[in-house]
mmCIF file as gemmi writes it, N, C-alpha and C atoms, coordinates in Angstrom:
data_model
loop_
_atom_site.group_PDB
_atom_site.id
_atom_site.type_symbol
_atom_site.label_atom_id
_atom_site.label_alt_id
_atom_site.label_comp_id
_atom_site.label_asym_id
_atom_site.label_entity_id
_atom_site.label_seq_id
_atom_site.pdbx_PDB_ins_code
_atom_site.Cartn_x
_atom_site.Cartn_y
_atom_site.Cartn_z
_atom_site.occupancy
_atom_site.B_iso_or_equiv
_atom_site.pdbx_formal_charge
_atom_site.auth_seq_id
_atom_site.auth_asym_id
_atom_site.pdbx_PDB_model_num
ATOM 1 N N . MET Axp A 1 ? -4.005 -19.644 -8.579 1 0 ? 1 A 1
ATOM 2 C CA . MET Axp A 1 ? -3.503 -18.312 -8.285 1 0 ? 1 A 1
ATOM 3 C C . MET Axp A 1 ? -3.325 -18.199 -6.764 1 0 ? 1 A 1
ATOM 4 N N . ASP Axp A 2 ? -2.129 -17.809 -6.32 1 0 ? 2 A 1
ATOM 5 C CA . ASP Axp A 2 ? -1.913 -17.657 -4.879 1 0 ? 2 A 1
ATOM 6 C C . ASP Axp A 2 ? -2.322 -16.255 -4.422 1 0 ? 2 A 1
ATOM 7 N N . GLU Axp A 3 ? -2.285 -16.034 -3.103 1 0 ? 3 A 1
ATOM 8 C CA . GLU Axp A 3 ? -2.76 -14.761 -2.531 1 0 ? 3 A 1
ATOM 9 C C . GLU Axp A 3 ? -1.964 -13.566 -3.039 1 0 ? 3 A 1
ATOM 10 N N . LYS Axp A 4 ? -0.629 -13.701 -3.139 1 0 ? 4 A 1
ATOM 11 C CA . LYS Axp A 4 ? 0.195 -12.583 -3.626 1 0 ? 4 A 1
ATOM 12 C C . LYS Axp A 4 ? -0.165 -12.218 -5.059 1 0 ? 4 A 1
ATOM 13 N N . GLU Axp A 5 ? -0.332 -13.22 -5.901 1 0 ? 5 A 1
ATOM 14 C CA . GLU Axp A 5 ? -0.688 -12.968 -7.298 1 0 ? 5 A 1
ATOM 15 C C . GLU Axp A 5 ? -2.069 -12.324 -7.397 1 0 ? 5 A 1
ATOM 16 N N . PHE Axp A 6 ? -3.001 -12.775 -6.562 1 0 ? 6 A 1
ATOM 17 C CA . PHE Axp A 6 ? -4.357 -12.225 -6.547 1 0 ? 6 A 1
ATOM 18 C C . PHE Axp A 6 ? -4.352 -10.747 -6.17 1 0 ? 6 A 1
ATOM 19 N N . MET Axp A 7 ? -3.506 -10.361 -5.198 1 0 ? 7 A 1
ATOM 20 C CA . MET Axp A 7 ? -3.489 -8.99 -4.695 1 0 ? 7 A 1
ATOM 21 C C . MET Axp A 7 ? -2.744 -8.024 -5.608 1 0 ? 7 A 1
ATOM 22 N N . ARG Axp A 8 ? -1.791 -8.489 -6.385 1 0 ? 8 A 1
ATOM 23 C CA . ARG Axp A 8 ? -0.964 -7.603 -7.212 1 0 ? 8 A 1
ATOM 24 C C . ARG Axp A 8 ? -1.821 -6.774 -8.159 1 0 ? 8 A 1
ATOM 25 N N . GLY Axp A 9 ? -1.571 -5.468 -8.177 1 0 ? 9 A 1
ATOM 26 C CA . GLY Axp A 9 ? -2.291 -4.562 -9.061 1 0 ? 9 A 1
ATOM 27 C C . GLY Axp A 9 ? -3.632 -4.098 -8.528 1 0 ? 9 A 1
ATOM 28 N N . ARG Axp A 10 ? -3.979 -4.512 -7.328 1 0 ? 10 A 1
ATOM 29 C CA . ARG Axp A 10 ? -5.24 -4.092 -6.712 1 0 ? 10 A 1
ATOM 30 C C . ARG Axp A 10 ? -4.966 -2.869 -5.843 1 0 ? 10 A 1
ATOM 31 N N . VAL Axp A 11 ? -5.98 -2.077 -5.602 1 0 ? 11 A 1
ATOM 32 C CA . VAL Axp A 11 ? -5.834 -0.845 -4.832 1 0 ? 11 A 1
ATOM 33 C C . VAL Axp A 11 ? -6.146 -1.114 -3.353 1 0 ? 11 A 1
ATOM 34 N N . TYR Axp A 12 ? -5.228 -0.711 -2.487 1 0 ? 12 A 1
ATOM 35 C CA . TYR Axp A 12 ? -5.412 -0.862 -1.046 1 0 ? 12 A 1
ATOM 36 C C . TYR Axp A 12 ? -6.676 -0.117 -0.62 1 0 ? 12 A 1
ATOM 37 N N . GLY Axp A 13 ? -7.538 -0.792 0.141 1 0 ? 13 A 1
ATOM 38 C CA . GLY Axp A 13 ? -8.74 -0.171 0.683 1 0 ? 13 A 1
ATOM 39 C C . GLY Axp A 13 ? -9.923 -0.12 -0.262 1 0 ? 13 A 1
ATOM 40 N N . ALA Axp A 14 ? -9.76 -0.56 -1.511 1 0 ? 14 A 1
ATOM 41 C CA . ALA Axp A 14 ? -10.868 -0.521 -2.481 1 0 ? 14 A 1
ATOM 42 C C . ALA Axp A 14 ? -11.821 -1.689 -2.24 1 0 ? 14 A 1
ATOM 43 N N . ASP Axp A 15 ? -13.038 -1.548 -2.721 1 0 ? 15 A 1
ATOM 44 C CA . ASP Axp A 15 ? -14.013 -2.638 -2.651 1 0 ? 15 A 1
ATOM 45 C C . ASP Axp A 15 ? -13.472 -3.87 -3.367 1 0 ? 15 A 1
ATOM 46 N N . HIS Axp A 16 ? -13.739 -5.018 -2.793 1 0 ? 16 A 1
ATOM 47 C CA . HIS Axp A 16 ? -13.246 -6.278 -3.337 1 0 ? 16 A 1
ATOM 48 C C . HIS Axp A 16 ? -13.662 -6.481 -4.796 1 0 ? 16 A 1
ATOM 49 N N . ASP Axp A 17 ? -14.867 -6.134 -5.151 1 0 ? 17 A 1
ATOM 50 C CA . ASP Axp A 17 ? -15.377 -6.369 -6.5 1 0 ? 17 A 1
ATOM 51 C C . ASP Axp A 17 ? -14.867 -5.355 -7.524 1 0 ? 17 A 1
ATOM 52 N N . ASP Axp A 18 ? -14.345 -4.239 -7.073 1 0 ? 18 A 1
ATOM 53 C CA . ASP Axp A 18 ? -13.878 -3.181 -7.981 1 0 ? 18 A 1
ATOM 54 C C . ASP Axp A 18 ? -12.565 -2.613 -7.454 1 0 ? 18 A 1
ATOM 55 N N . ALA Axp A 19 ? -11.561 -3.478 -7.355 1 0 ? 19 A 1
ATOM 56 C CA . ALA Axp A 19 ? -10.315 -3.09 -6.69 1 0 ? 19 A 1
ATOM 57 C C . ALA Axp A 19 ? -9.208 -2.664 -7.651 1 0 ? 19 A 1
ATOM 58 N N . GLY Axp A 20 ? -9.505 -2.556 -8.927 1 0 ? 20 A 1
ATOM 59 C CA . GLY Axp A 20 ? -8.485 -2.155 -9.883 1 0 ? 20 A 1
ATOM 60 C C . GLY Axp A 20 ? -8.254 -0.653 -9.867 1 0 ? 20 A 1
ATOM 61 N N . PRO Axp A 21 ? -7.115 -0.224 -10.423 1 0 ? 21 A 1
ATOM 62 C CA . PRO Axp A 21 ? -6.84 1.216 -10.497 1 0 ? 21 A 1
ATOM 63 C C . PRO Axp A 21 ? -7.855 1.928 -11.387 1 0 ? 21 A 1
ATOM 64 N N . ARG Axp A 22 ? -8.091 3.199 -11.09 1 0 ? 22 A 1
ATOM 65 C CA . ARG Axp A 22 ? -9.061 4.003 -11.849 1 0 ? 22 A 1
ATOM 66 C C . ARG Axp A 22 ? -8.34 5.076 -12.66 1 0 ? 22 A 1
ATOM 67 N N . HIS Axp A 23 ? -8.892 5.355 -13.797 1 0 ? 23 A 1
ATOM 68 C CA . HIS Axp A 23 ? -8.358 6.387 -14.679 1 0 ? 23 A 1
ATOM 69 C C . HIS Axp A 23 ? -8.363 7.746 -13.958 1 0 ? 23 A 1
ATOM 70 N N . GLY Axp A 24 ? -7.293 8.503 -14.114 1 0 ? 24 A 1
ATOM 71 C CA . GLY Axp A 24 ? -7.22 9.834 -13.533 1 0 ? 24 A 1
ATOM 72 C C . GLY Axp A 24 ? -6.73 9.871 -12.097 1 0 ? 24 A 1
ATOM 73 N N . ARG Axp A 25 ? -6.406 8.72 -11.53 1 0 ? 25 A 1
ATOM 74 C CA . ARG Axp A 25 ? -5.908 8.658 -10.157 1 0 ? 25 A 1
ATOM 75 C C . ARG Axp A 25 ? -4.411 8.396 -10.19 1 0 ? 25 A 1
ATOM 76 N N . THR Axp A 26 ? -3.705 8.753 -9.113 1 0 ? 26 A 1
ATOM 77 C CA . THR Axp A 26 ? -2.269 8.539 -8.997 1 0 ? 26 A 1
ATOM 78 C C . THR Axp A 26 ? -2.021 7.504 -7.903 1 0 ? 26 A 1
ATOM 79 N N . TYR Axp A 27 ? -1.176 6.527 -8.211 1 0 ? 27 A 1
ATOM 80 C CA . TYR Axp A 27 ? -0.927 5.431 -7.284 1 0 ? 27 A 1
ATOM 81 C C . TYR Axp A 27 ? 0.565 5.256 -7.021 1 0 ? 27 A 1
ATOM 82 N N . ALA Axp A 28 ? 0.856 4.764 -5.821 1 0 ? 28 A 1
ATOM 83 C CA . ALA Axp A 28 ? 2.206 4.328 -5.468 1 0 ? 28 A 1
ATOM 84 C C . ALA Axp A 28 ? 2.115 2.826 -5.224 1 0 ? 28 A 1
ATOM 85 N N . GLU Axp A 29 ? 3.128 2.082 -5.627 1 0 ? 29 A 1
ATOM 86 C CA . GLU Axp A 29 ? 3.143 0.64 -5.409 1 0 ? 29 A 1
ATOM 87 C C . GLU Axp A 29 ? 3.745 0.324 -4.048 1 0 ? 29 A 1
ATOM 88 N N . LEU Axp A 30 ? 3.095 -0.547 -3.295 1 0 ? 30 A 1
ATOM 89 C CA . LEU Axp A 30 ? 3.622 -1.002 -2.01 1 0 ? 30 A 1
ATOM 90 C C . LEU Axp A 30 ? 4.566 -2.166 -2.284 1 0 ? 30 A 1
ATOM 91 N N . VAL Axp A 31 ? 5.791 -2.057 -1.748 1 0 ? 31 A 1
ATOM 92 C CA . VAL Axp A 31 ? 6.833 -3.03 -2.056 1 0 ? 31 A 1
ATOM 93 C C . VAL Axp A 31 ? 7.238 -3.781 -0.794 1 0 ? 31 A 1
ATOM 94 N N . ALA Axp A 32 ? 7.174 -5.109 -0.862 1 0 ? 32 A 1
ATOM 95 C CA . ALA Axp A 32 ? 7.542 -6.028 0.217 1 0 ? 32 A 1
ATOM 96 C C . ALA Axp A 32 ? 6.492 -6.004 1.323 1 0 ? 32 A 1
ATOM 97 N N . GLY Axp A 33 ? 6.715 -6.776 2.36 1 0 ? 33 A 1
ATOM 98 C CA . GLY Axp A 33 ? 5.799 -6.827 3.487 1 0 ? 33 A 1
ATOM 99 C C . GLY Axp A 33 ? 4.463 -7.447 3.139 1 0 ? 33 A 1
ATOM 100 N N . PRO Axp A 34 ? 3.497 -7.362 4.045 1 0 ? 34 A 1
ATOM 101 C CA . PRO Axp A 34 ? 2.218 -8.037 3.849 1 0 ? 34 A 1
ATOM 102 C C . PRO Axp A 34 ? 1.35 -7.464 2.733 1 0 ? 34 A 1
ATOM 103 N N . LEU Axp A 35 ? 1.594 -6.24 2.32 1 0 ? 35 A 1
ATOM 104 C CA . LEU Axp A 35 ? 0.772 -5.602 1.284 1 0 ? 35 A 1
ATOM 105 C C . LEU Axp A 35 ? 1.505 -5.49 -0.05 1 0 ? 35 A 1
ATOM 106 N N . ASP Axp A 36 ? 2.556 -6.278 -0.21 1 0 ? 36 A 1
ATOM 107 C CA . ASP Axp A 36 ? 3.384 -6.261 -1.415 1 0 ? 36 A 1
ATOM 108 C C . ASP Axp A 36 ? 2.53 -6.354 -2.676 1 0 ? 36 A 1
ATOM 109 N N . GLY Axp A 37 ? 2.745 -5.436 -3.596 1 0 ? 37 A 1
ATOM 110 C CA . GLY Axp A 37 ? 2.055 -5.462 -4.876 1 0 ? 37 A 1
ATOM 111 C C . GLY Axp A 37 ? 0.771 -4.663 -4.925 1 0 ? 37 A 1
ATOM 112 N N . LEU Axp A 38 ? 0.227 -4.276 -3.769 1 0 ? 38 A 1
ATOM 113 C CA . LEU Axp A 38 ? -0.97 -3.443 -3.779 1 0 ? 38 A 1
ATOM 114 C C . LEU Axp A 38 ? -0.612 -2.026 -4.2 1 0 ? 38 A 1
ATOM 115 N N . LEU Axp A 39 ? -1.591 -1.306 -4.694 1 0 ? 39 A 1
ATOM 116 C CA . LEU Axp A 39 ? -1.408 0.095 -5.07 1 0 ? 39 A 1
ATOM 117 C C . LEU Axp A 39 ? -2.056 0.971 -4.007 1 0 ? 39 A 1
ATOM 118 N N . LEU Axp A 40 ? -1.387 2.057 -3.656 1 0 ? 40 A 1
ATOM 119 C CA . LEU Axp A 40 ? -1.899 3.015 -2.676 1 0 ? 40 A 1
ATOM 120 C C . LEU Axp A 40 ? -2.29 4.283 -3.418 1 0 ? 40 A 1
ATOM 121 N N . ASP Axp A 41 ? -3.542 4.691 -3.3 1 0 ? 41 A 1
ATOM 122 C CA . ASP Axp A 41 ? -4.026 5.895 -3.976 1 0 ? 41 A 1
ATOM 123 C C . ASP Axp A 41 ? -3.469 7.125 -3.263 1 0 ? 41 A 1
ATOM 124 N N . VAL Axp A 42 ? -2.616 7.88 -3.946 1 0 ? 42 A 1
ATOM 125 C CA . VAL Axp A 42 ? -1.995 9.082 -3.378 1 0 ? 42 A 1
ATOM 126 C C . VAL Axp A 42 ? -2.425 10.332 -4.145 1 0 ? 42 A 1
ATOM 127 N N . THR Axp A 43 ? -3.519 10.229 -4.87 1 0 ? 43 A 1
ATOM 128 C CA . THR Axp A 43 ? -3.991 11.313 -5.733 1 0 ? 43 A 1
ATOM 129 C C . THR Axp A 43 ? -4.132 12.639 -5.001 1 0 ? 43 A 1
ATOM 130 N N . ASP Axp A 44 ? -4.783 12.639 -3.868 1 0 ? 44 A 1
ATOM 131 C CA . ASP Axp A 44 ? -5.079 13.887 -3.168 1 0 ? 44 A 1
ATOM 132 C C . ASP Axp A 44 ? -4.071 14.243 -2.082 1 0 ? 44 A 1
ATOM 133 N N . TRP Axp A 45 ? -2.96 13.533 -2.028 1 0 ? 45 A 1
ATOM 134 C CA . TRP Axp A 45 ? -1.941 13.819 -1.017 1 0 ? 45 A 1
ATOM 135 C C . TRP Axp A 45 ? -1.136 15.049 -1.417 1 0 ? 45 A 1
ATOM 136 N N . PRO Axp A 46 ? -0.913 15.977 -0.481 1 0 ? 46 A 1
ATOM 137 C CA . PRO Axp A 46 ? 0.009 17.078 -0.782 1 0 ? 46 A 1
ATOM 138 C C . PRO Axp A 46 ? 1.43 16.515 -0.913 1 0 ? 46 A 1
ATOM 139 N N . ASP Axp A 47 ? 2.278 17.181 -1.656 1 0 ? 47 A 1
ATOM 140 C CA . ASP Axp A 47 ? 3.637 16.687 -1.895 1 0 ? 47 A 1
ATOM 141 C C . ASP Axp A 47 ? 4.389 16.385 -0.607 1 0 ? 47 A 1
ATOM 142 N N . GLU Axp A 48 ? 4.226 17.222 0.403 1 0 ? 48 A 1
ATOM 143 C CA . GLU Axp A 48 ? 4.961 16.993 1.646 1 0 ? 48 A 1
ATOM 144 C C . GLU Axp A 48 ? 4.461 15.75 2.379 1 0 ? 48 A 1
ATOM 145 N N . ALA Axp A 49 ? 3.206 15.37 2.197 1 0 ? 49 A 1
ATOM 146 C CA . ALA Axp A 49 ? 2.675 14.179 2.865 1 0 ? 49 A 1
ATOM 147 C C . ALA Axp A 49 ? 3.289 12.91 2.298 1 0 ? 49 A 1
ATOM 148 N N . SER Axp A 50 ? 3.645 12.924 1.022 1 0 ? 50 A 1
ATOM 149 C CA . SER Axp A 50 ? 4.221 11.721 0.428 1 0 ? 50 A 1
ATOM 150 C C . SER Axp A 50 ? 5.645 11.478 0.895 1 0 ? 50 A 1
ATOM 151 N N . ALA Axp A 51 ? 6.21 12.411 1.652 1 0 ? 51 A 1
ATOM 152 C CA . ALA Axp A 51 ? 7.568 12.247 2.167 1 0 ? 51 A 1
ATOM 153 C C . ALA Axp A 51 ? 7.584 11.483 3.49 1 0 ? 51 A 1
ATOM 154 N N . GLU Axp A 52 ? 6.401 11.251 4.061 1 0 ? 52 A 1
ATOM 155 C CA . GLU Axp A 52 ? 6.306 10.607 5.365 1 0 ? 52 A 1
ATOM 156 C C . GLU Axp A 52 ? 5.909 9.147 5.222 1 0 ? 52 A 1
ATOM 157 N N . SER Axp A 53 ? 6.096 8.397 6.302 1 0 ? 53 A 1
ATOM 158 C CA . SER Axp A 53 ? 5.648 7.012 6.288 1 0 ? 53 A 1
ATOM 159 C C . SER Axp A 53 ? 4.16 6.947 6.605 1 0 ? 53 A 1
ATOM 160 N N . VAL Axp A 54 ? 3.535 5.833 6.226 1 0 ? 54 A 1
ATOM 161 C CA . VAL Axp A 54 ? 2.124 5.609 6.496 1 0 ? 54 A 1
ATOM 162 C C . VAL Axp A 54 ? 1.967 4.263 7.181 1 0 ? 54 A 1
ATOM 163 N N . ALA Axp A 55 ? 1.003 4.171 8.094 1 0 ? 55 A 1
ATOM 164 C CA . ALA Axp A 55 ? 0.677 2.918 8.774 1 0 ? 55 A 1
ATOM 165 C C . ALA Axp A 55 ? -0.661 2.441 8.226 1 0 ? 55 A 1
ATOM 166 N N . LEU Axp A 56 ? -0.635 1.346 7.49 1 0 ? 56 A 1
ATOM 167 C CA . LEU Axp A 56 ? -1.822 0.842 6.81 1 0 ? 56 A 1
ATOM 168 C C . LEU Axp A 56 ? -2.375 -0.38 7.539 1 0 ? 56 A 1
ATOM 169 N N . VAL Axp A 57 ? -3.647 -0.347 7.862 1 0 ? 57 A 1
ATOM 170 C CA . VAL Axp A 57 ? -4.292 -1.45 8.563 1 0 ? 57 A 1
ATOM 171 C C . VAL Axp A 57 ? -4.273 -2.695 7.683 1 0 ? 57 A 1
ATOM 172 N N . THR Axp A 58 ? -3.906 -3.831 8.284 1 0 ? 58 A 1
ATOM 173 C CA . THR Axp A 58 ? -3.914 -5.103 7.571 1 0 ? 58 A 1
ATOM 174 C C . THR Axp A 58 ? -4.131 -6.25 8.541 1 0 ? 58 A 1
ATOM 175 N N . GLU Axp A 59 ? -4.832 -7.26 8.078 1 0 ? 59 A 1
ATOM 176 C CA . GLU Axp A 59 ? -5.048 -8.456 8.886 1 0 ? 59 A 1
ATOM 177 C C . GLU Axp A 59 ? -3.991 -9.507 8.632 1 0 ? 59 A 1
ATOM 178 N N . ILE Axp A 60 ? -3.164 -9.315 7.619 1 0 ? 60 A 1
ATOM 179 C CA . ILE Axp A 60 ? -2.205 -10.35 7.248 1 0 ? 60 A 1
ATOM 180 C C . ILE Axp A 60 ? -0.773 -10.019 7.648 1 0 ? 60 A 1
ATOM 181 N N . GLY Axp A 61 ? -0.591 -9.024 8.481 1 0 ? 61 A 1
ATOM 182 C CA . GLY Axp A 61 ? 0.736 -8.684 8.971 1 0 ? 61 A 1
ATOM 183 C C . GLY Axp A 61 ? 1.091 -9.486 10.214 1 0 ? 61 A 1
ATOM 184 N N . ARG Axp A 62 ? 2.187 -9.151 10.816 1 0 ? 62 A 1
ATOM 185 C CA . ARG Axp A 62 ? 2.708 -9.847 11.994 1 0 ? 62 A 1
ATOM 186 C C . ARG Axp A 62 ? 1.728 -9.862 13.164 1 0 ? 62 A 1
ATOM 187 N N . TYR Axp A 63 ? 0.943 -8.793 13.319 1 0 ? 63 A 1
ATOM 188 C CA . TYR Axp A 63 ? 0.062 -8.658 14.476 1 0 ? 63 A 1
ATOM 189 C C . TYR Axp A 63 ? -1.388 -9.05 14.206 1 0 ? 63 A 1
ATOM 190 N N . GLY Axp A 64 ? -1.68 -9.577 13.034 1 0 ? 64 A 1
ATOM 191 C CA . GLY Axp A 64 ? -3.028 -10.046 12.724 1 0 ? 64 A 1
ATOM 192 C C . GLY Axp A 64 ? -4.034 -8.912 12.634 1 0 ? 64 A 1
ATOM 193 N N . PRO Axp A 65 ? -5.317 -9.222 12.846 1 0 ? 65 A 1
ATOM 194 C CA . PRO Axp A 65 ? -6.369 -8.208 12.736 1 0 ? 65 A 1
ATOM 195 C C . PRO Axp A 65 ? -6.09 -6.996 13.625 1 0 ? 65 A 1
ATOM 196 N N . GLY Axp A 66 ? -6.22 -5.819 13.048 1 0 ? 66 A 1
ATOM 197 C CA . GLY Axp A 66 ? -5.971 -4.582 13.782 1 0 ? 66 A 1
ATOM 198 C C . GLY Axp A 66 ? -4.535 -4.108 13.705 1 0 ? 66 A 1
ATOM 199 N N . GLY Axp A 67 ? -3.633 -4.951 13.227 1 0 ? 67 A 1
ATOM 200 C CA . GLY Axp A 67 ? -2.238 -4.552 13.077 1 0 ? 67 A 1
ATOM 201 C C . GLY Axp A 67 ? -2.062 -3.613 11.895 1 0 ? 67 A 1
ATOM 202 N N . ARG Axp A 68 ? -0.894 -3.01 11.84 1 0 ? 68 A 1
ATOM 203 C CA . ARG Axp A 68 ? -0.604 -2.076 10.753 1 0 ? 68 A 1
ATOM 204 C C . ARG Axp A 68 ? 0.764 -2.392 10.14 1 0 ? 68 A 1
ATOM 205 N N . ALA Axp A 69 ? 0.876 -2.132 8.863 1 0 ? 69 A 1
ATOM 206 C CA . ALA Axp A 69 ? 2.136 -2.276 8.137 1 0 ? 69 A 1
ATOM 207 C C . ALA Axp A 69 ? 2.65 -0.872 7.824 1 0 ? 69 A 1
ATOM 208 N N . LEU Axp A 70 ? 3.915 -0.628 8.145 1 0 ? 70 A 1
ATOM 209 C CA . LEU Axp A 70 ? 4.52 0.689 7.894 1 0 ? 70 A 1
ATOM 210 C C . LEU Axp A 70 ? 5.192 0.707 6.526 1 0 ? 70 A 1
ATOM 211 N N . TYR Axp A 71 ? 4.869 1.725 5.75 1 0 ? 71 A 1
ATOM 212 C CA . TYR Axp A 71 ? 5.463 1.918 4.431 1 0 ? 71 A 1
ATOM 213 C C . TYR Axp A 71 ? 5.92 3.367 4.308 1 0 ? 71 A 1
ATOM 214 N N . ALA Axp A 72 ? 7.03 3.578 3.591 1 0 ? 72 A 1
ATOM 215 C CA . ALA Axp A 72 ? 7.542 4.93 3.355 1 0 ? 72 A 1
ATOM 216 C C . ALA Axp A 72 ? 8.04 5.017 1.914 1 0 ? 72 A 1
ATOM 217 N N . PRO Axp A 73 ? 7.888 6.192 1.296 1 0 ? 73 A 1
ATOM 218 C CA . PRO Axp A 73 ? 8.323 6.331 -0.099 1 0 ? 73 A 1
ATOM 219 C C . PRO Axp A 73 ? 9.833 6.217 -0.224 1 0 ? 73 A 1
ATOM 220 N N . ARG Axp A 74 ? 10.269 5.651 -1.327 1 0 ? 74 A 1
ATOM 221 C CA . ARG Axp A 74 ? 11.701 5.59 -1.619 1 0 ? 74 A 1
ATOM 222 C C . ARG Axp A 74 ? 12.179 7.005 -1.924 1 0 ? 74 A 1
ATOM 223 N N . PRO Axp A 75 ? 13.335 7.374 -1.418 1 0 ? 75 A 1
ATOM 224 C CA . PRO Axp A 75 ? 13.837 8.721 -1.693 1 0 ? 75 A 1
ATOM 225 C C . PRO Axp A 75 ? 14.004 9.017 -3.184 1 0 ? 75 A 1
ATOM 226 N N . ALA Axp A 76 ? 14.409 8.028 -3.954 1 0 ? 76 A 1
ATOM 227 C CA . ALA Axp A 76 ? 14.671 8.252 -5.375 1 0 ? 76 A 1
ATOM 228 C C . ALA Axp A 76 ? 13.481 7.892 -6.272 1 0 ? 76 A 1
ATOM 229 N N . ASP Axp A 77 ? 12.411 7.355 -5.698 1 0 ? 77 A 1
ATOM 230 C CA . ASP Axp A 77 ? 11.275 6.92 -6.505 1 0 ? 77 A 1
ATOM 231 C C . ASP Axp A 77 ? 9.996 7.019 -5.682 1 0 ? 77 A 1
ATOM 232 N N . ARG Axp A 78 ? 9.318 8.146 -5.734 1 0 ? 78 A 1
ATOM 233 C CA . ARG Axp A 78 ? 8.12 8.404 -4.938 1 0 ? 78 A 1
ATOM 234 C C . ARG Axp A 78 ? 6.925 7.545 -5.351 1 0 ? 78 A 1
ATOM 235 N N . ARG Axp A 79 ? 7.047 6.792 -6.437 1 0 ? 79 A 1
ATOM 236 C CA . ARG Axp A 79 ? 5.951 5.927 -6.874 1 0 ? 79 A 1
ATOM 237 C C . ARG Axp A 79 ? 6.045 4.536 -6.253 1 0 ? 79 A 1
ATOM 238 N N . ARG Axp A 80 ? 7.019 4.333 -5.386 1 0 ? 80 A 1
ATOM 239 C CA . ARG Axp A 80 ? 7.183 3.058 -4.673 1 0 ? 80 A 1
ATOM 240 C C . ARG Axp A 80 ? 7.343 3.339 -3.189 1 0 ? 80 A 1
ATOM 241 N N . PHE Axp A 81 ? 6.548 2.662 -2.382 1 0 ? 81 A 1
ATOM 242 C CA . PHE Axp A 81 ? 6.635 2.774 -0.926 1 0 ? 81 A 1
ATOM 243 C C . PHE Axp A 81 ? 7.17 1.448 -0.395 1 0 ? 81 A 1
ATOM 244 N N . ASP Axp A 82 ? 8.297 1.499 0.298 1 0 ? 82 A 1
ATOM 245 C CA . ASP Axp A 82 ? 8.919 0.296 0.838 1 0 ? 82 A 1
ATOM 246 C C . ASP Axp A 82 ? 8.418 -0.012 2.241 1 0 ? 82 A 1
ATOM 247 N N . TRP Axp A 83 ? 8.308 -1.296 2.534 1 0 ? 83 A 1
ATOM 248 C CA . TRP Axp A 83 ? 7.865 -1.776 3.833 1 0 ? 83 A 1
ATOM 249 C C . TRP Axp A 83 ? 8.964 -1.578 4.865 1 0 ? 83 A 1
ATOM 250 N N . HIS Axp A 84 ? 8.579 -1.098 6.062 1 0 ? 84 A 1
ATOM 251 C CA . HIS Axp A 84 ? 9.541 -0.864 7.143 1 0 ? 84 A 1
ATOM 252 C C . HIS Axp A 84 ? 9.182 -1.615 8.415 1 0 ? 84 A 1
ATOM 253 N N . GLY Axp A 85 ? 8.27 -2.571 8.333 1 0 ? 85 A 1
ATOM 254 C CA . GLY Axp A 85 ? 7.898 -3.376 9.482 1 0 ? 85 A 1
ATOM 255 C C . GLY Axp A 85 ? 6.43 -3.245 9.826 1 0 ? 85 A 1
ATOM 256 N N . ASP Axp A 86 ? 6.026 -4.014 10.839 1 0 ? 86 A 1
ATOM 257 C CA . ASP Axp A 86 ? 4.639 -4.023 11.304 1 0 ? 86 A 1
ATOM 258 C C . ASP Axp A 86 ? 4.564 -3.49 12.726 1 0 ? 86 A 1
ATOM 259 N N . ILE Axp A 87 ? 3.414 -2.925 13.065 1 0 ? 87 A 1
ATOM 260 C CA . ILE Axp A 87 ? 3.17 -2.437 14.431 1 0 ? 87 A 1
ATOM 261 C C . ILE Axp A 87 ? 1.787 -2.925 14.865 1 0 ? 87 A 1
ATOM 262 N N . PRO Axp A 88 ? 1.583 -3.07 16.196 1 0 ? 88 A 1
ATOM 263 C CA . PRO Axp A 88 ? 0.266 -3.527 16.66 1 0 ? 88 A 1
ATOM 264 C C . PRO Axp A 88 ? -0.824 -2.486 16.43 1 0 ? 88 A 1
C-alpha cells in the first residue's frame, strides 16, 4: 500500500489510530495536492465559512514541515475542496 492509498478516506488532523470518518459528522474531500483523498471535517463550519479557502498545515507539501496547502471548495460541489497550491 503506498502513501496515497493509505491516506485516502482518513480525516485530516485526526489521531493516527482513529482517523476514519465518524457518524454524524460532515466532511469535504480534499482533491489533488499533498492532502489528496483526505477528508476535512466541516461539521461546525457556518455556511459562509465554507465559501473561503483554507490553509492546512502539512509536512508533505512543497515547503516541508510547517508549510501549508491551500484548498477551496468547488463552486458547484461544496463537498470537494480543490488544491490551489502551497505556501510557507
